[in-house]
C-alpha positions in Angstrom: 82.2 81.9 146.1 82.7 81.5 142.4 84.0 78.4 141.0 87.6 78.8 139.8 87.0 76.5 136.9 84.6 79.0 135.5 87.0 81.9 135.9 90.1 80.3 134.4 90.3 77.8 131.7 92.6 74.8 131.9 96.0 75.3 130.3 95.4 72.4 127.8 92.1 74.1 126.6 94.1 76.8 124.7 94.0 76.2 120.9 96.3 77.5 118.3 94.4 78.5 115.1 96.4 77.7 112.1 96.2 79.9 109.1 93.8 78.7 106.5 94.4 78.9 102.7 91.6 81.4 102.4 93.2 83.8 104.8 96.1 84.5 102.3 98.6 83.8 105.1 101.8 81.9 104.1 102.6 80.9 107.6 104.8 83.9 108.5 102.0 86.5 109.0 102.2 87.9 105.5 100.0 87.2 102.5 101.5 85.3 99.7 102.6 87.7 96.9 101.1 87.3 93.5 103.3 86.0 90.7 104.9 88.8 88.7 102.8 88.1 85.6 99.6 88.7 87.6 100.8 92.1 88.8 101.2 93.5 85.3 98.3 95.6 84.0 96.4 94.7 80.9 97.9 97.7 79.1 101.4 96.5 79.9 100.5 93.0 78.5 99.2 94.6 75.3 102.5 96.6 74.9 104.5 93.4 75.5 102.3 91.6 72.9 102.9 94.4 70.5 106.7 94.1 70.8 106.6 90.3 70.6 104.4 90.5 67.5 106.9 92.8 65.8 109.8 90.4 66.7 107.9 87.3 65.6 106.9 89.1 62.4 110.6 89.9 61.7 111.5 86.3 62.3 108.8 85.1 59.9 109.6 87.5 57.0 111.0 84.5 55.1 107.8 82.6 55.6 104.9 85.0 55.9 102.4 82.3 55.0 103.0 80.8 58.5 102.0 84.1 60.1 98.9 84.3 57.8 97.8 80.7 58.4 98.5 80.2 62.1 98.8 83.6 63.8 96.6 86.0 61.9 93.4 84.0 62.9 93.9 85.1 66.5 93.7 88.7 65.5 90.7 88.1 63.3 88.9 86.3 66.0 89.6 89.1 68.5 88.2 91.7 66.1 85.2 89.6 65.3 84.4 89.2 69.0 84.6 93.0 69.5 82.3 93.6 66.5 79.9 90.9 67.7 79.3 92.5 71.1 79.5 96.2 70.3 76.1 96.5 68.8 74.1 94.8 71.6 76.3 96.6 74.1 75.5 100.0 72.7 71.8 99.2 72.2 71.0 97.9 75.7 73.3 100.3 77.5 71.8 103.4 75.8 68.2 102.1 76.4 69.1 101.5 80.1 70.6 105.0 80.4 67.6 106.7 78.8 65.1 104.8 80.9 67.1 105.6 84.1 66.3 109.3 83.7 62.6 108.5 83.8 61.7 111.8 82.2 61.4 112.5 78.5 62.0 116.3 79.0 65.1 115.6 81.0 66.4 113.2 78.4 65.8 115.8 75.7 67.6 118.5 77.6 70.6 116.2 78.3 70.6 115.0 74.7 70.7 118.5 73.3 73.6 119.5 75.6 75.4 116.2 74.7 75.1 116.9 70.9 76.3 120.4 71.4 79.3 119.2 73.5 80.0 116.5 70.9 80.0 119.0 68.0 82.1 121.5 69.8 84.8 119.1 71.0 84.9 117.3 67.6 85.5 120.7 65.9 88.4 121.3 68.3 89.8 117.8 67.7 89.6 118.2 64.0 91.3 121.6 64.1 94.1 120.3 66.3 94.5 117.2 64.1 94.9 119.3 61.0 97.3 121.6 62.6 99.5 118.8 64.0 99.3 116.7 60.8 100.5 119.7 58.7 103.1 121.1 61.1 104.6 117.7 61.9 104.5 116.6 58.3 102.9 113.3 59.0 103.2 110.7 56.3 105.9 112.4 54.4 108.2 110.0 52.5 105.7 107.1 52.7 103.7 105.9 49.7 101.0 103.4 50.4 100.5 100.9 47.5 97.2 101.6 45.8 97.1 99.0 43.0 94.6 96.7 44.7 92.4 99.5 46.1 89.0 99.5 44.4 87.4 102.5 46.3 86.2 105.3 44.2 85.5 108.7 45.7 81.9 109.8 45.6 80.2 113.1 46.4 79.5 113.3 50.1 75.8 113.3 51.2 74.2 116.6 52.0 73.3 117.6 55.6 69.6 116.8 55.0 70.5 113.4 53.6 72.7 112.7 56.6 69.9 113.6 59.0 67.4 111.4 57.1 69.9 108.5 57.0 70.1 108.6 60.8 66.5 107.2 61.0 66.3 103.5 59.9 63.4 102.0 58.1 64.1 98.5 59.5 64.8 97.5 63.1 67.3 94.7 62.4 69.2 96.0 59.4 71.2 98.6 61.2 72.3 96.0 63.7 73.3 93.5 61.0 75.3 96.3 59.2 76.6 97.7 62.5 75.4 101.2 61.4 76.0 102.6 64.9 74.3 106.0 64.4 71.1 104.2 63.5 71.5 101.8 66.4 71.8 104.7 68.8 68.6 106.3 67.3 66.8 103.0 67.8 68.0 102.8 71.4 66.8 106.3 72.2 63.4 105.8 70.5 62.8 102.6 72.5 64.0 104.3 75.7 61.4 107.0 75.1 58.8 104.4 74.4 59.5 102.6 77.7 59.3 105.8 79.7 56.0 106.6 78.0 54.6 103.1 78.7 55.2 103.5 82.4 54.8 100.4 84.7 53.8 98.2 81.7 57.3 98.5 80.4 59.0 97.5 83.7 59.6 93.8 82.7 61.2 95.0 79.5 63.3 97.6 81.4 64.6 94.9 83.7 65.6 92.7 80.7 67.4 95.6 79.1 69.3 96.4 82.3 70.2 92.7 82.7 71.3 92.5 79.0 73.4 95.6 79.5 75.2 94.1 82.4 75.7 90.8 80.5 77.2 92.6 77.5 79.6 94.6 79.7 80.7 91.4 81.3 81.3 89.8 77.9 83.2 92.8 76.7 85.4 92.7 79.7 86.1 89.0 79.1 87.0 89.7 75.5 89.3 92.5 76.5 91.3 90.1 78.7 92.5 88.3 75.6 93.4 91.6 73.9 97.2 90.8 74.1 96.6 87.7 71.9 94.6 89.7 69.5 97.2 92.4 69.2 99.9 89.8 68.7 97.8 88.1 66.0 97.2 91.4 64.2 100.7 92.9 64.2 102.8 89.8 63.4 101.4 89.1 59.9 101.7 92.8 59.0 105.4 92.7 59.8 105.9 89.3 58.3 104.5 90.4 54.9 105.7 94.1 54.8 108.8 94.2 57.0 109.7 96.6 59.8 109.8 99.5 57.4 106.0 99.7 57.3 106.0 100.8 61.0 108.4 103.7 60.7 105.9 106.2 59.3 103.3 104.8 61.6 105.4 105.3 64.7 105.7 109.0 63.9 102.0 109.1 63.2 101.3 107.5 66.6 103.6 110.0 68.4 101.9 112.9 66.7 98.4 111.5 67.4 99.2 111.1 71.1 100.6 114.6 71.4 97.5 116.0 69.7 95.2 114.0 72.1 97.2 115.2 75.1 96.8 118.8 74.0 93.1 118.2 73.4 92.8 116.8 77.0 94.8 119.6 78.6 93.4 122.6 76.7 89.9 121.6 75.7 88.5 119.0 78.1 90.3 120.4 81.2 89.0 123.9 80.3 85.5 122.7 80.0 85.7 120.8 83.3 87.1 123.8 85.1 84.7 126.4 83.6 81.4 124.6 83.4 81.7 121.8 85.9 83.8 123.9 88.4 85.9 120.8 89.2 89.6 120.2 89.5 90.6 118.8 86.1 93.4 116.6 87.7 90.9 115.0 90.1 88.6 114.3 87.2 91.3 112.8 85.0 92.5 110.6 87.9 88.9 109.2 88.2 88.8 108.8 84.5 91.9 106.7 84.2 90.1 103.3 84.4 87.8 104.3 81.6 90.7 105.6 79.5 92.6 102.3 80.1 89.6 100.3 78.9 89.3 102.5 75.8 93.0 102.0 75.1 92.8 98.3 75.5 89.7 97.8 73.5 90.3 100.4 70.8 86.5 100.7 70.8 84.8 104.0 71.6 81.4 102.3 71.4 82.5 99.6 73.8 83.6 102.2 76.3 80.3 104.1 76.3 78.7 102.2 79.2 81.7 103.0 81.4 
Protein backbone atom coordinates (compact mmCIF):
# COMPACT_ATOMS: atom_id res chain seq x y z
CA UNK A 1 0.00 0.00 0.00
CA UNK A 2 1.40 3.36 -0.99
CA UNK A 3 2.39 5.86 1.63
CA UNK A 4 -0.13 8.72 1.86
CA UNK A 5 2.69 11.16 2.58
CA UNK A 6 4.02 10.54 -0.92
CA UNK A 7 0.65 10.97 -2.61
CA UNK A 8 -0.42 14.19 -0.89
CA UNK A 9 1.82 16.99 0.31
CA UNK A 10 1.18 18.62 3.68
CA UNK A 11 -0.92 21.76 3.63
CA UNK A 12 1.91 23.90 4.98
CA UNK A 13 4.21 22.83 2.12
CA UNK A 14 2.30 24.90 -0.41
CA UNK A 15 4.27 28.03 -1.41
CA UNK A 16 3.02 31.22 -2.93
CA UNK A 17 5.38 32.59 -5.54
CA UNK A 18 5.50 36.35 -5.41
CA UNK A 19 5.96 38.25 -8.63
CA UNK A 20 9.52 39.28 -9.30
CA UNK A 21 10.61 42.60 -10.72
CA UNK A 22 11.82 40.84 -13.86
CA UNK A 23 8.38 39.40 -14.57
CA UNK A 24 6.95 42.84 -15.27
CA UNK A 25 4.04 42.16 -12.89
CA UNK A 26 2.89 45.04 -10.73
CA UNK A 27 1.16 42.78 -8.23
CA UNK A 28 -2.31 42.76 -9.82
CA UNK A 29 -1.51 40.37 -12.66
CA UNK A 30 -0.78 43.07 -15.20
CA UNK A 31 2.54 44.38 -16.47
CA UNK A 32 3.53 47.87 -15.44
CA UNK A 33 2.74 50.28 -18.29
CA UNK A 34 5.55 52.31 -19.76
CA UNK A 35 5.64 56.04 -19.07
CA UNK A 36 3.98 58.11 -21.80
CA UNK A 37 7.28 59.57 -23.02
CA UNK A 38 8.67 56.07 -23.67
CA UNK A 39 5.64 55.13 -25.77
CA UNK A 40 6.24 57.93 -28.27
CA UNK A 41 8.09 57.02 -31.46
CA UNK A 42 11.35 58.67 -32.48
CA UNK A 43 9.59 60.39 -35.38
CA UNK A 44 7.08 61.91 -32.94
CA UNK A 45 9.91 63.18 -30.72
CA UNK A 46 11.60 64.75 -33.76
CA UNK A 47 8.36 66.53 -34.66
CA UNK A 48 7.98 67.75 -31.07
CA UNK A 49 11.60 68.96 -31.10
CA UNK A 50 10.92 70.82 -34.35
CA UNK A 51 7.94 72.65 -32.84
CA UNK A 52 9.82 73.43 -29.62
CA UNK A 53 12.78 74.69 -31.67
CA UNK A 54 10.52 77.08 -33.58
CA UNK A 55 8.93 78.36 -30.36
CA UNK A 56 12.31 78.77 -28.65
CA UNK A 57 13.68 80.56 -31.71
CA UNK A 58 10.75 82.99 -31.69
CA UNK A 59 11.35 83.66 -27.99
CA UNK A 60 15.05 84.34 -28.63
CA UNK A 61 14.61 86.70 -31.60
CA UNK A 62 15.69 89.58 -29.40
CA UNK A 63 18.87 87.76 -28.40
CA UNK A 64 19.91 85.45 -31.26
CA UNK A 65 23.46 85.26 -29.91
CA UNK A 66 22.13 83.04 -27.10
CA UNK A 67 20.79 80.56 -29.64
CA UNK A 68 24.04 80.68 -31.64
CA UNK A 69 26.24 80.23 -28.57
CA UNK A 70 24.37 77.71 -26.44
CA UNK A 71 21.86 75.89 -28.69
CA UNK A 72 23.38 75.74 -32.17
CA UNK A 73 26.32 73.54 -31.02
CA UNK A 74 23.88 70.67 -30.35
CA UNK A 75 22.77 70.72 -33.98
CA UNK A 76 26.35 71.02 -35.22
CA UNK A 77 27.49 68.10 -33.07
CA UNK A 78 24.60 65.96 -34.35
CA UNK A 79 25.48 66.68 -37.99
CA UNK A 80 29.17 66.05 -37.33
CA UNK A 81 28.38 62.67 -35.77
CA UNK A 82 26.30 61.70 -38.80
CA UNK A 83 29.10 62.75 -41.16
CA UNK A 84 31.66 60.91 -39.05
CA UNK A 85 29.92 57.52 -39.24
CA UNK A 86 28.41 57.63 -42.75
CA UNK A 87 31.66 56.95 -44.65
CA UNK A 88 32.77 53.86 -42.67
CA UNK A 89 29.16 52.68 -42.56
CA UNK A 90 28.83 52.77 -46.35
CA UNK A 91 32.31 51.33 -46.91
CA UNK A 92 31.99 48.28 -44.66
CA UNK A 93 28.31 47.64 -45.42
CA UNK A 94 28.84 47.55 -49.18
CA UNK A 95 31.94 45.37 -48.81
CA UNK A 96 29.93 42.95 -46.63
CA UNK A 97 27.07 42.98 -49.13
CA UNK A 98 29.31 42.28 -52.14
CA UNK A 99 31.20 39.50 -50.36
CA UNK A 100 27.94 37.86 -49.20
CA UNK A 101 27.02 37.13 -52.84
CA UNK A 102 30.23 35.09 -53.20
CA UNK A 103 30.17 35.29 -57.01
CA UNK A 104 31.67 38.06 -59.14
CA UNK A 105 29.28 37.34 -62.03
CA UNK A 106 26.27 37.52 -59.72
CA UNK A 107 27.52 40.80 -58.27
CA UNK A 108 28.00 42.19 -61.79
CA UNK A 109 24.50 41.17 -62.87
CA UNK A 110 22.87 42.62 -59.76
CA UNK A 111 25.03 45.74 -60.04
CA UNK A 112 23.95 46.32 -63.65
CA UNK A 113 20.28 45.96 -62.79
CA UNK A 114 20.73 48.24 -59.78
CA UNK A 115 22.32 50.98 -61.90
CA UNK A 116 19.52 50.67 -64.48
CA UNK A 117 16.88 50.82 -61.74
CA UNK A 118 18.60 53.82 -60.16
CA UNK A 119 18.78 55.74 -63.45
CA UNK A 120 15.17 54.97 -64.38
CA UNK A 121 13.68 55.89 -61.00
CA UNK A 122 15.87 58.99 -60.75
CA UNK A 123 14.65 60.15 -64.17
CA UNK A 124 11.04 59.69 -62.99
CA UNK A 125 11.78 61.54 -59.73
CA UNK A 126 13.41 64.46 -61.55
CA UNK A 127 10.49 64.68 -63.97
CA UNK A 128 7.92 64.66 -61.16
CA UNK A 129 9.98 67.20 -59.22
CA UNK A 130 10.09 69.62 -62.14
CA UNK A 131 6.38 69.21 -62.81
CA UNK A 132 5.35 69.82 -59.20
CA UNK A 133 7.83 72.68 -58.70
CA UNK A 134 6.50 74.55 -61.74
CA UNK A 135 2.81 73.76 -61.33
CA UNK A 136 2.78 74.52 -57.59
CA UNK A 137 4.95 77.63 -58.08
CA UNK A 138 7.38 76.69 -55.31
CA UNK A 139 9.53 79.56 -54.04
CA UNK A 140 7.37 82.33 -55.49
CA UNK A 141 7.55 85.55 -53.49
CA UNK A 142 10.67 84.57 -51.57
CA UNK A 143 14.06 86.08 -52.31
CA UNK A 144 17.02 84.46 -50.62
CA UNK A 145 19.80 86.93 -49.66
CA UNK A 146 22.82 86.35 -51.87
CA UNK A 147 25.19 89.09 -50.78
CA UNK A 148 27.43 86.72 -48.83
CA UNK A 149 27.38 83.91 -51.38
CA UNK A 150 30.74 83.34 -53.05
CA UNK A 151 29.81 80.43 -55.33
CA UNK A 152 30.43 80.96 -59.02
CA UNK A 153 28.74 78.71 -61.54
CA UNK A 154 31.13 76.63 -63.65
CA UNK A 155 30.67 74.45 -66.67
CA UNK A 156 29.46 70.98 -65.61
CA UNK A 157 31.87 68.09 -66.28
CA UNK A 158 31.30 65.92 -69.33
CA UNK A 159 30.00 62.36 -69.08
CA UNK A 160 33.51 60.96 -69.64
CA UNK A 161 34.96 63.19 -66.91
CA UNK A 162 32.20 62.10 -64.54
CA UNK A 163 32.99 58.43 -65.15
CA UNK A 164 36.74 59.01 -64.75
CA UNK A 165 36.18 60.91 -61.48
CA UNK A 166 34.33 57.91 -60.05
CA UNK A 167 37.64 56.04 -59.75
CA UNK A 168 39.94 57.51 -57.07
CA UNK A 169 43.72 57.60 -57.28
CA UNK A 170 44.07 57.47 -53.49
CA UNK A 171 42.48 55.10 -50.99
CA UNK A 172 42.09 57.54 -48.10
CA UNK A 173 41.34 60.86 -49.85
CA UNK A 174 37.72 60.01 -50.83
CA UNK A 175 37.01 59.05 -47.22
CA UNK A 176 38.53 62.26 -45.88
CA UNK A 177 36.54 64.32 -48.40
CA UNK A 178 33.38 62.16 -48.02
CA UNK A 179 33.22 61.69 -51.79
CA UNK A 180 30.59 58.98 -51.54
CA UNK A 181 30.63 57.78 -55.14
CA UNK A 182 34.36 57.08 -54.92
CA UNK A 183 33.89 55.42 -51.52
CA UNK A 184 31.30 53.09 -53.08
CA UNK A 185 33.68 52.23 -55.92
CA UNK A 186 36.43 51.44 -53.39
CA UNK A 187 34.03 49.20 -51.46
CA UNK A 188 32.96 47.30 -54.59
CA UNK A 189 36.57 46.84 -55.76
CA UNK A 190 37.64 45.52 -52.35
CA UNK A 191 34.59 43.25 -52.27
CA UNK A 192 35.59 41.78 -55.64
CA UNK A 193 39.14 41.35 -54.36
CA UNK A 194 37.99 39.45 -51.29
CA UNK A 195 35.84 37.13 -53.40
CA UNK A 196 38.79 36.47 -55.71
CA UNK A 197 41.13 35.81 -52.76
CA UNK A 198 38.85 33.05 -51.47
CA UNK A 199 39.62 31.52 -48.06
CA UNK A 200 42.67 33.73 -47.57
CA UNK A 201 40.34 36.72 -47.23
CA UNK A 202 38.07 35.13 -44.61
CA UNK A 203 39.70 36.96 -41.63
CA UNK A 204 39.29 40.29 -43.42
CA UNK A 205 35.69 39.43 -44.35
CA UNK A 206 34.88 38.73 -40.70
CA UNK A 207 36.39 42.07 -39.71
CA UNK A 208 34.34 43.91 -42.37
CA UNK A 209 31.13 42.19 -41.25
CA UNK A 210 31.88 43.06 -37.63
CA UNK A 211 32.72 46.67 -38.52
CA UNK A 212 29.47 46.93 -40.50
CA UNK A 213 27.50 45.80 -37.43
CA UNK A 214 29.44 48.22 -35.21
CA UNK A 215 28.79 51.16 -37.56
CA UNK A 216 25.08 50.34 -37.73
CA UNK A 217 24.92 50.21 -33.92
CA UNK A 218 26.69 53.58 -33.69
CA UNK A 219 24.35 55.11 -36.28
CA UNK A 220 21.30 53.89 -34.36
CA UNK A 221 22.72 55.42 -31.20
CA UNK A 222 23.28 58.74 -32.95
CA UNK A 223 19.74 58.73 -34.33
CA UNK A 224 18.37 58.39 -30.80
CA UNK A 225 19.58 61.94 -30.08
CA UNK A 226 18.11 63.28 -33.33
CA UNK A 227 15.45 65.35 -31.48
CA UNK A 228 18.21 67.32 -29.73
CA UNK A 229 19.96 67.81 -33.07
CA UNK A 230 16.78 69.03 -34.76
CA UNK A 231 16.11 71.44 -31.89
CA UNK A 232 19.68 72.74 -32.11
CA UNK A 233 19.41 73.25 -35.86
CA UNK A 234 16.02 74.97 -36.15
CA UNK A 235 16.15 77.25 -33.09
CA UNK A 236 19.09 79.46 -34.26
CA UNK A 237 17.56 79.76 -37.74
CA UNK A 238 14.31 81.14 -36.33
CA UNK A 239 16.12 83.31 -33.78
CA UNK A 240 18.20 84.98 -36.51
CA UNK A 241 15.68 85.14 -39.37
CA UNK A 242 12.25 85.05 -37.76
CA UNK A 243 9.27 82.83 -38.50
CA UNK A 244 8.87 84.35 -41.97
CA UNK A 245 11.78 82.29 -43.23
CA UNK A 246 9.71 79.12 -42.72
CA UNK A 247 6.63 80.11 -44.70
CA UNK A 248 8.05 79.45 -48.18
CA UNK A 249 9.81 76.37 -46.80
CA UNK A 250 6.54 74.96 -45.43
CA UNK A 251 4.99 75.10 -48.89
CA UNK A 252 8.15 73.53 -50.32
CA UNK A 253 7.93 70.71 -47.75
CA UNK A 254 4.26 70.06 -48.58
CA UNK A 255 4.94 69.96 -52.32
CA UNK A 256 8.00 67.75 -51.83
CA UNK A 257 6.04 65.22 -49.77
CA UNK A 258 3.18 65.17 -52.28
CA UNK A 259 5.67 64.55 -55.10
CA UNK A 260 7.35 61.75 -53.14
CA UNK A 261 3.99 60.10 -52.39
CA UNK A 262 3.15 60.19 -56.10
CA UNK A 263 6.58 58.68 -56.86
CA UNK A 264 5.91 55.86 -54.38
CA UNK A 265 2.35 55.17 -55.61
CA UNK A 266 2.94 55.41 -59.36
CA UNK A 267 6.59 54.48 -59.91
CA UNK A 268 7.73 52.22 -57.07
CA UNK A 269 4.40 50.43 -56.61
CA UNK A 270 4.19 49.85 -60.36
CA UNK A 271 7.68 48.35 -60.45
CA UNK A 272 6.92 46.14 -57.44
CA UNK A 273 3.66 44.91 -59.00
CA UNK A 274 4.99 44.33 -62.53
CA UNK A 275 8.51 43.02 -61.95
CA UNK A 276 8.42 41.58 -58.41
CA UNK A 277 4.78 40.40 -58.70
CA UNK A 278 4.20 41.42 -55.11
CA UNK A 279 1.41 43.31 -53.41
CA UNK A 280 2.74 46.90 -53.13
CA UNK A 281 0.86 47.50 -49.86
CA UNK A 282 2.52 44.47 -48.27
CA UNK A 283 5.92 45.71 -49.44
CA UNK A 284 5.33 49.24 -48.15
CA UNK A 285 4.22 47.94 -44.74
CA UNK A 286 7.44 45.95 -44.46
CA UNK A 287 9.41 48.99 -45.59
CA UNK A 288 8.02 51.34 -42.94
CA UNK A 289 10.87 50.81 -40.39
CA UNK A 290 13.43 51.63 -43.09
CA UNK A 291 11.48 54.71 -44.18
CA UNK A 292 11.23 55.79 -40.54
CA UNK A 293 14.99 55.45 -40.13
CA UNK A 294 15.58 57.46 -43.31
CA UNK A 295 13.21 60.19 -42.13
CA UNK A 296 14.83 60.39 -38.71
CA UNK A 297 18.42 60.37 -39.95
CA UNK A 298 17.89 62.44 -43.12
CA UNK A 299 20.73 60.34 -44.53
CA UNK A 300 20.19 58.11 -47.56
CA UNK A 301 23.69 56.70 -47.17
CA UNK A 302 23.09 55.88 -43.55
CA UNK A 303 19.93 54.02 -44.53
CA UNK A 304 21.66 51.82 -47.13
CA UNK A 305 22.48 48.90 -44.77
CA UNK A 306 18.82 48.60 -43.78
